[in-house]
N, C-alpha and C positions, 0 to 999 in steps of 0.2 A: 761597308758602310750600307743601313742598311734605309729604305724610302719605304714606308705605308702609307695606305696598303699595297699600294703595286708590287709585281714581283718578288711576293711569297710563293713557295711551294702548297703543297696537300696536307703536309706533315710538317709542325714545328716544335721541337724541345726548345724551349724556353731554359736559356743557359743564364740569362742575365742577371747581373747582381740586383739593382737597383728597380725598388717598387714601382719607378716612374715607367721604368721601361717594360718591366716583367707584367703589367696589368694591360696597357694600351697591347703592346704586340699577342699576347694570348690571344686577345678579344678578337684582334683582328683578322690573325687563322680562321677562327671559330666563324664569325660574319662573312667570311670566303666561304664559307662550306667544307673549312678544311679542318685537320686535329689539331688540339693543342694539347702539347704534353709538358707539364701537368695541365689541366682545364683553366680558361680564365677564372670562374668562379671556387675552384679551390684555392689558387694561388689568392687571389682577395682574403680567403680564408685566415687560410695558410700566414699573410702577412700581417694579420690582425691579431695581436696576442687576445684580445678580449674576447672577439667571436671566435677563434679558437676555443677559450677556456667554453665557450657556450655550447658549441658542438661538441665537447670532449664531454660536457656535462649532460646534456642531453641524452647523449650514446652508451650512457655509465661508464664512462672509463674515468678511473679514479684519476684524479687532478687538484694540484693545490685550490682551496678556496681561495677567490679572487673576484673585487668588486670594483668598479670604474666611478674614478672620482674627478669631477673639474674644479677643487680648488682647495683650499687650505685646511677648510672646516671640515669637510666632508674628507678630508684622508685624517684627519686627527679620530673625527665618530670612527671612522673602518678600521684605522690602526688599533685603538680601545679594543676594540670589536674581537680582531683579529688577535690581541695580545702580540705585544712586541716580545725580540725582533720582527718587523715584515719586511717584503720586498719590498720596492719601488719602482717600477721599468715604465717606458713609454711604451703605448700598445703597438709600434715599428720600429723592431731595430734587430740585431743581427751581432754578434762574436760579442756578447757584453756588455756591448756601451750602453751608458748610461743609466744601468742596472745596478741600481742600490740597496745596501743592508741600511737599514733604519734601524737604529738601536733603542732611540728615546723620543718624546714630543719635542726635544731641544732638534736633535741630528733631523725629524720630519722636518719643522723649521726653516730651518736653515736651507735646506733641501728644495724644499718648495720653492722658497726665496731665489734660490740660485734660477731652478729651473723657467722661474717666470720674467726673468729676463732674458730668459733664449726666444727662440722661434715660437709663433705660435704654436704647433703641433706637439712642442713639449710640456703647453699645459694642461693636456690629458694625463689623467695617472692611471696605471693598473697597481693597485695595493693588493701586494698576495702573500696567504699565508706563508711563513718561512718553515724550511722541511729542512730539518736537520740529518745532513748528507755525509757517507762516511767519508769524507773527502775526494770524492769522487760522484758522479756518473755517469749515465749510460749513453750511447747514442746508437741508435738500431736503425738501420737502413733496410728499410720495406720496398719490395719491389713487388707490385700485386697485388697476393694474398700472402708473400712470404716475407719471412724476417731472413733477409739473403746473410746479412752479417751484419757484427756489434763491438764496437769496442767502449773500454773503461775510457772516462776521459779523467785525468788523475792530477787533484791539484797541489803545484809544487807549495802553497802558504796560504795564497787569496782560494776565499769561498767557491768564488767563484772559477766552474771548470774549463772552459773553454781551451780547446787546444791553440786557437789566433789568439788564446792572450798569456801561452805558455805552460799548458796543462801539458801532462804528459799520456799517448795513448797505448794501451796495451787490448789484446785481445779478448775478446767476452766468448763464453761458448753458451750458448741460447737455449736457455729450457724453455716449456713449454708456458709455463706462464708467462714469461714474457715475451716470447713469440705471438703470443695472442692479444695481450693487451696493446704491445705496438701495429698489429695488422688492425684491432679494432681503432685505435685513436687512426689511421690512416684510411680507411673508410669513413669514420666521422668525419673528417674534414673533405674527403671525396677526392686526393690526389692519388695519383695510377702511382709513383713512388713518392719517396720521402724521406726525411731523417727525424728519428723519433725520438727525443730526449726525455729520458726514463730517469727517477730518481727511486737509491732506496728508501726506504722510508719503516719507520716503526707500524706501519700497518700495510706493508706490503710496498710492488711496485706503483709508482704514480708517476704520472705523464706530464712533464714539462709543458712542453710544446711539440707543436709539429712545422718541421720546416721543408714547404716545397718547393726549393730549391738549394737543397741540399749539397756541400762541398761532401766529396768521396775519397779524395785523395789518400786522407792520413788511412783512413776507414780500409783501403786497399795493401796502402803497405805495409799497415802492422799483423792482419788477418791472411793476407795473400789471395785474399778472395777480389774477382774479377767483377766488380761492381757498374762499371762498364755495360763490360761484354750483357749482364743479364738486364741491366735497362734495355738494351738494343735488341735484346729479346722479345721484351716487352716490346717494344714500338713497335717490333712488324708483325705480332700477332695483332697489335690494333688495327693496325692498319691495312689489315686481310679481311677486318670486317666489316 
């Protein structure tokens, strides 16, 4: 059981799943003069898909065009601008939950009506350009300034490729271009380590998201790379500074 702000050490490795716990815990370590890995600010950014998009765009990292909207009329205008199909997702979420492929104005109207009946944090929408992936995407695990491991997440039928939704994982040989874009995305958000989701598109690699509290069980199992050990080495280096 954690009781903040008392009883915390100098270095905290934030591995909590819920944003409601991640952010205050990270800030507590930093307010006490300690080190949070990842930093509180990077976790705020990486937990918000729109803020992540702004940082990626600012850093020149290729990423799908995305616009933030607050209602049906704005969503309609943006979807027309981007051209159907489009992706509609909440600004906060994981495992592909509430991420929808919208193929028509009728689909969009139905989706927005459904979300409006949900809690208020579901009333903000990120409408995103659809990237026609080849039935897979790539999860790159970045530690420091290195891409230490990567896997394909291959969909058995769903357009979403999350392994949490049944996607199959296979190892990826990391080429220099893939490493460069993943490390650049990690720096843009300010994470010490992250899981960078990359899609292969007709214009090359495109970063979809940066995960500040990434799961890496499947990455270790499939690639044989001890990601936890790589993160531990980074933590020791940072703690010595």
